[in-house]
N, C-alpha and C positions, 0 to 999 in steps of 0.2 A: 528393493534397489536393481539395476539391473546389473549383470556381471560378465564380464571378459571368458572368453573360453577356458581360459586358466584357471576361473572363478575369483578372478580377486576385482572386487568394485569397478563400473566405467567409470573414467575420468575423462572430462574435454580435455582436450591438448590444445591448453593453452598457448605452448611455445609457437605455435601460428597460429595468432587469430585472424589471421583473415582469411583463414578457411572454417572457422568456428560456423559461419552461418551457411557450410554447405551443402548441409543437408534440405536446403531451402531454393535450390535451383531450379528452375525453371517456373519456380513459382512466382505470380503477378502480386505485388507490393501494393499493399491497400490503399485503399483512397479515403487520408485522414483528415476529409475537409473539416472536422470540428474541432482540429488541434489549437486553432490559436486560440476559439470561442474555450475552451476547455482550460485551456494555459492561464488564459486571464482569469478566469470563474477561483480556478484553483488559488491564485496568487489573491484575489480578493477574500475567500475564504480563510487563508492563512492571514492576512489585514486584520478582519475581523476577531481571529481567533486571540489577538493579541492583547485585547482589552477583555478587563472582566468579565464586565456586562456581554459580552461577545463569547467568550466562554464558557458563561451560563445560559446561555441563549443556544446555544449549540449542543450542550450538556441537556438541556430541557429537551428541546427536537429527539436525538440520540434517544433519549429516554422513554418516548412515547412509542419505541420501535418495537414487534415481537421479537428483534433475534436479540433484545438485551437478556437474553435467557444466557448469552455467551459470555462466558467468564470473562474476556478477553474485552469485551464491547462495556460491562459493567464497571472493569478494570479505567479503561477509557475516560467512560462519564465522571469517575470519582477523581481523577488527574485533572480532568475542565473543572471541576468545581471548586479542586483546592488548589490549583494555581500550577498542579505536580508533585505535591505530596500526595501519596496515598500510605492512611495508617496502617500499623503493622507491617511498614517495608523497615 
């Protein structure tokens, strides 16, 4: 974690949030041409995941991924399959 000269941890100054992004002054804003499509896809995925068959289909698709070795992803698959209840918690 970055520290200040006095050795205390660095904290963003949220008293003046209008200056929070000042580190990016002079940087051109990115062209987010895909944002509308991304938002529509995310909304459709959330709607699909509200049904039991949708959650199970998502869990099956995720379980085929090599990154399933990550514990957080295995927990997500378990939660999708059980409707949010994780055994042992």
